[in-house]
C-alpha positions in Angstrom: 138.7 -93.5 -37.4 135.8 -90.7 -38.6 135.6 -87.4 -36.5 132.1 -87.3 -35.0 130.7 -83.8 -35.4 127.5 -82.9 -33.7 125.6 -79.6 -34.6 123.8 -77.5 -32.2 120.4 -79.0 -33.7 121.4 -82.4 -33.0 122.8 -81.6 -29.5 119.3 -80.0 -28.8 117.6 -83.2 -30.3 119.8 -85.5 -28.0 118.7 -83.1 -24.9 115.4 -83.3 -25.6 115.3 -86.9 -25.9 117.1 -87.2 -22.6 114.7 -84.6 -20.9 111.8 -86.8 -22.5 113.3 -90.1 -21.1 113.7 -88.5 -17.4 110.0 -87.3 -17.5 108.9 -90.7 -18.7 110.8 -92.3 -15.7 109.5 -89.7 -13.3 105.8 -90.7 -14.6 106.3 -94.4 -14.3 107.8 -93.9 -10.7 104.5 -92.5 -9.6 102.6 -95.0 -11.3 104.4 -98.0 -9.9 103.1 -99.6 -6.5 105.4 -98.3 -3.6 105.5 -102.0 -2.6 106.9 -103.2 -5.8 109.4 -100.2 -6.3 113.0 -101.0 -6.3 114.6 -98.3 -4.2 118.1 -97.9 -2.4 116.4 -99.4 0.9 115.5 -102.2 -0.8 119.0 -102.4 -2.7 120.6 -102.1 0.9 118.4 -105.0 2.4 119.8 -107.3 -0.6 123.0 -106.2 0.2 122.6 -106.9 3.8 121.5 -110.1 3.4 124.3 -111.2 1.2 126.9 -109.4 3.8 125.2 -111.7 6.5 125.6 -115.2 4.6 129.2 -114.1 3.7 130.3 -113.5 7.3 128.3 -116.3 8.5 130.2 -118.4 6.1 133.7 -117.0 7.2 133.1 -117.0 10.9 135.3 -114.1 11.9 134.8 -111.2 14.3 135.8 -108.6 12.0 133.9 -105.5 11.6 131.4 -105.0 8.8 133.6 -102.3 7.3 136.2 -105.2 7.0 133.7 -107.7 5.7 132.3 -105.4 3.1 135.8 -104.8 1.7 136.5 -108.5 1.7 133.3 -109.4 -0.1 133.9 -106.6 -3.0 137.4 -108.1 -3.2 136.2 -111.6 -3.5 133.3 -110.7 -5.8 136.3 -109.1 -8.1 138.0 -112.7 -7.7 134.8 -114.2 -9.0 134.6 -111.7 -11.8 138.0 -112.6 -12.9 137.9 -116.3 -12.6 134.7 -117.6 -13.5 133.6 -114.7 -15.9 136.9 -113.6 -17.7 136.8 -110.0 -16.5 140.5 -108.9 -16.2 142.5 -105.9 -16.2 141.2 -102.7 -17.4 137.7 -104.4 -17.9 137.9 -105.3 -14.2 138.5 -101.6 -13.3 135.8 -100.4 -15.7 133.5 -102.7 -13.9 134.4 -101.4 -10.4 133.8 -97.7 -11.7 130.7 -98.6 -13.5 129.2 -100.1 -10.1 130.6 -97.0 -8.3 128.9 -94.7 -10.9 125.8 -96.5 -10.6 125.7 -96.3 -6.8 126.2 -92.6 -7.1 123.3 -91.8 -9.7 120.9 -94.5 -7.5 121.8 -92.2 -4.4 120.9 -89.0 -6.3 117.7 -90.5 -8.0 116.5 -92.6 -5.4 112.6 -91.2 -4.7 112.4 -92.5 -1.2 112.9 -90.4 1.6 114.8 -92.3 4.0 114.0 -90.4 7.0 110.6 -91.9 6.4 111.7 -95.4 6.8 113.5 -97.7 9.1 115.4 -101.0 8.4 114.4 -104.3 10.1 117.1 -105.5 11.6 115.7 -109.1 11.2 115.0 -109.4 7.4 116.5 -106.0 6.1 113.6 -104.7 4.4 112.4 -101.0 5.0 109.2 -100.2 6.7 107.8 -97.0 7.8 109.0 -95.0 10.6 106.4 -94.9 13.5 104.4 -97.7 11.8 103.7 -100.9 13.0 107.1 -102.4 13.5 108.4 -103.1 16.9 112.0 -102.9 18.5 114.0 -102.5 15.4 111.6 -105.0 13.4 109.0 -104.7 10.6 105.5 -105.6 11.3 105.9 -109.0 9.8 108.9 -109.8 11.8 107.8 -108.2 14.9 104.7 -110.5 14.7 107.1 -113.7 14.4 109.2 -112.5 17.3 106.2 -111.8 19.5 104.6 -115.5 18.8 107.8 -117.0 19.4 108.0 -114.8 22.9 104.4 -115.2 23.9 103.1 -118.5 22.4 100.3 -118.3 24.8 98.8 -115.7 23.1 98.3 -117.1 19.8 96.1 -119.9 18.7 97.6 -122.8 16.5 
């Protein structure tokens, strides 16, 4: 196996390339419509929907922490049985997922204090905005329409 030797010039070249990529990513984030930007809040909302579906399929009264642990374990069974990921590759998969979660938590451009999570759909909405009683504006409107149909026309 050949020995890889990196000179100071090559290391600087790699560092410059990484810095250029970092700046490009930050510039792209500024130009992406915030409604389309994937944030950790959105990722958590998607995961909440998956967790809710998983809990509904199991019909157990365990707490969310136990359900999350079981769901992760069952996803590992799926990876092994249906996708042939076993042994060290399975361990590497979980490590990469953990590392990705850590990196995304550091790089997330979203200020979590400025957003709330809708209790109905799991999406984030602006804190202090048009949401009501833990729901985003869209879900709050639908709930109000169900509770007070007399206030709405067909």
